C-alpha positions in Angstrom: 74.9 -134.4 61.1 76.3 -134.4 64.6 76.0 -131.3 66.9 79.4 -129.6 67.5 80.1 -126.5 69.6 82.7 -124.0 68.5 83.9 -121.4 71.1 84.3 -117.9 69.8 86.0 -116.3 72.8 88.7 -117.2 75.2 86.3 -117.4 78.2 84.0 -119.9 76.4 80.9 -117.9 77.1 80.0 -117.4 73.4 79.8 -120.5 71.2 78.6 -121.4 67.7 76.4 -124.4 67.2 77.1 -126.5 64.1 74.9 -129.3 62.9 72.1 -128.5 65.3 69.0 -130.4 64.2 66.2 -128.3 62.7 68.4 -125.2 62.0 69.7 -124.3 58.5 72.9 -122.4 57.8 72.9 -121.0 54.2 76.7 -121.1 54.0 76.7 -124.8 55.0 73.9 -125.6 52.6 75.7 -123.9 49.7 78.8 -125.8 50.5 77.0 -129.1 50.7 75.2 -128.5 47.4 78.2 -127.4 45.4 80.9 -129.7 46.8 79.7 -132.7 48.8 76.9 -133.6 46.3 78.9 -132.9 43.1 80.0 -135.9 41.2 83.3 -134.8 39.6 83.9 -136.9 36.5 87.7 -137.4 36.3 88.1 -140.7 34.6 89.3 -144.0 36.1 92.7 -144.3 37.7 94.5 -147.1 39.5 93.5 -145.7 42.9 89.8 -145.5 41.9 89.5 -149.2 41.1 87.8 -148.5 37.7 85.4 -145.8 39.0 85.2 -142.6 37.0 83.6 -140.0 39.4 84.1 -138.9 43.0 82.6 -136.8 45.7 85.0 -134.2 47.2 84.7 -134.5 51.0 85.0 -131.6 53.4 88.6 -132.5 54.4 89.7 -132.4 50.7 89.8 -136.2 50.2 88.1 -138.0 47.3 85.4 -140.7 47.7 85.1 -142.6 44.4 81.5 -143.7 43.8 80.2 -146.6 41.7 79.8 -145.8 38.0 76.0 -146.5 37.8 73.3 -144.4 39.3 69.5 -144.9 39.1 67.8 -141.5 39.2 65.5 -138.9 37.8 66.8 -136.0 35.7 66.1 -132.6 37.1 67.9 -130.1 34.8 71.0 -129.3 32.9 73.0 -126.0 32.7 76.3 -124.6 31.6 78.5 -122.6 34.0 81.8 -120.8 33.5 84.5 -121.7 35.9 87.2 -119.1 36.3 90.9 -119.6 37.3 93.6 -117.2 38.4 96.2 -118.4 35.9 94.2 -120.1 33.2 91.4 -119.2 30.7 87.8 -119.8 31.9 86.3 -123.2 31.1 82.6 -124.0 30.5 81.3 -126.8 32.6 78.2 -129.0 32.0 76.2 -129.6 35.2 73.5 -132.3 35.2 71.4 -132.3 38.3 69.7 -135.6 39.3 67.7 -137.0 42.1 68.6 -140.6 43.1 66.1 -143.2 43.9 66.8 -142.8 47.7 65.9 -139.0 47.4 69.5 -137.8 47.5 70.5 -135.0 45.1 73.7 -135.1 43.0 75.2 -133.0 40.2 77.3 -134.5 37.5 80.1 -132.1 36.6 82.3 -132.3 33.5 83.9 -130.0 31.0 81.6 -128.9 28.2 84.3 -129.6 25.7 84.7 -133.3 26.5 83.6 -136.6 25.2 81.7 -137.1 28.5 79.5 -134.0 27.8 78.9 -135.0 24.2 78.0 -138.6 25.3 75.5 -137.3 27.9 73.8 -135.0 25.4 73.7 -137.6 22.6 71.8 -140.0 24.9 69.4 -137.3 26.1 68.4 -136.0 22.7 67.5 -139.4 21.5 65.0 -140.0 24.3 61.3 -139.3 24.3 59.5 -137.0 26.7 58.2 -140.0 28.7 61.6 -141.6 28.9 63.2 -138.4 30.2 60.5 -137.9 32.8 60.8 -141.4 34.2 63.6 -143.2 36.0 66.9 -143.6 34.2 70.1 -145.4 34.9 73.3 -143.4 34.1 76.5 -145.5 33.8 79.9 -143.9 33.3 82.2 -146.0 31.0 85.9 -145.1 31.2 87.8 -145.7 28.0 91.5 -144.7 28.2 91.6 -141.0 29.2 88.0 -140.4 28.2 84.8 -141.3 29.9 81.6 -142.1 28.0 78.1 -142.5 29.2 75.4 -145.1 28.8 71.8 -144.2 29.6 69.0 -146.7 30.2 65.3 -145.7 30.3 62.5 -147.5 32.1 59.7 -148.9 29.9 57.4 -151.9 30.5 58.9 -152.6 33.9 62.4 -153.0 32.5 65.4 -150.8 31.6 66.5 -150.4 28.0 69.6 -148.8 26.7 69.2 -145.7 24.6 70.1 -146.4 21.0 72.3 -143.8 19.3 72.6 -143.8 15.5 75.9 -145.2 14.3 76.4 -142.1 12.1 76.9 -140.0 15.3 79.8 -142.1 16.6 82.2 -140.9 13.9 80.9 -137.3 13.9 83.2 -136.0 16.7 82.2 -133.9 19.6 79.0 -131.9 19.5 79.2 -128.2 18.6 78.1 -125.5 21.0 74.8 -124.7 19.2 73.9 -128.4 19.1 74.7 -128.7 22.8 72.4 -125.8 23.6 69.6 -127.4 21.6 70.1 -130.7 23.4 70.1 -129.0 26.8 67.0 -127.0 26.0 65.3 -130.2 24.8 66.2 -132.1 27.9 65.3 -129.3 30.3 61.9 -128.9 28.6 61.1 -132.6 29.1 62.9 -133.3 32.4 60.6 -130.8 34.1 57.5 -132.6 32.7 57.5 -135.3 35.4 53.8 -135.8 35.7 54.1 -139.6 35.9 57.0 -139.6 38.4 56.0 -140.8 41.9 58.9 -138.8 43.4 57.7 -135.5 41.9 54.1 -136.2 42.8 55.0 -136.7 46.4 56.5 -133.2 46.5 53.5 -131.5 44.9 50.4 -130.7 47.1 47.0 -130.5 45.5 44.7 -127.6 46.5 41.6 -129.1 48.2 39.3 -126.2 47.3 40.2 -124.4 44.1 39.9 -120.6 44.3 36.7 -119.3 42.7 36.9 -115.5 42.3 33.3 -115.2 40.9 31.4 -114.4 44.2 34.2 -112.2 45.6 34.4 -110.3 42.3 30.7 -109.6 42.3 30.8 -108.2 45.8 33.8 -106.0 44.8 31.9 -104.6 41.8 28.8 -103.9 44.0 31.0 -102.1 46.6 32.6 -99.9 43.9 29.2 -99.0 42.5 27.9 -98.0 45.9 30.9 -95.7 46.6 30.6 -94.0 43.3 26.9 -93.4 43.5 27.0 -90.3 45.9 29.5 -88.7 43.7 27.2 -89.0 40.7 24.3 -87.6 42.6 26.5 -84.6 43.7 27.5 -83.9 40.1 23.8 -84.1 39.0 22.8 -81.6 41.8 25.5 -79.1 40.6 24.4 -79.4 37.0 20.7 -78.7 38.0 21.8 -75.6 40.0 23.8 -74.2 37.1 20.9 -74.7 34.7 18.5 -72.9 37.1 20.8 -69.9 37.4 21.0 -69.7 33.6 
């Protein structure tokens, strides 16, 4: 990001720095995460040269990206998008980390063949397959966009096999989608074998041992309570003598 200076008064004494290295602006970070890293799946068109998803740039233009992405799955979730003149629509968001470390979010309508195709692939993958690298490929077919997912095993990528019985079953129901999302999230977070995840996790050099500190704390409590006990004993002895 290039540094730019934005004057905020006519004299030019006060200026805002944008893109200054080392500083973070929460508003800019939020915009970058929600817009410039979101892969909007809109289907192929003559202008896209067969590509089915695009990044929305800060000037409002579309940058169509290749249909295949090699990445790690991070998580899935459903969000509700509201409009002024239309009913709200549920969207499926699939967050991934590309092999170069970039983060992207696939975004599509929950009530779409694309969402069903994503979830059908994920629910037929094992825990190990979901936690390792995958290749996601968007396949435009007419006005719809389907998904092929390949998992890594034995040093090669293999396409996820979906039972033929599911091809004619129509779109997935809401409950089935929730089950598939829960299953994928539970396994996508179990990335113990992922080199990318391991690089982001630091191991504690000396594990915390509360044993010695706990013993000292108990001894300190006992020593502070001891005078109180002696005082109560002295009072009891005085009362017994008076009686």
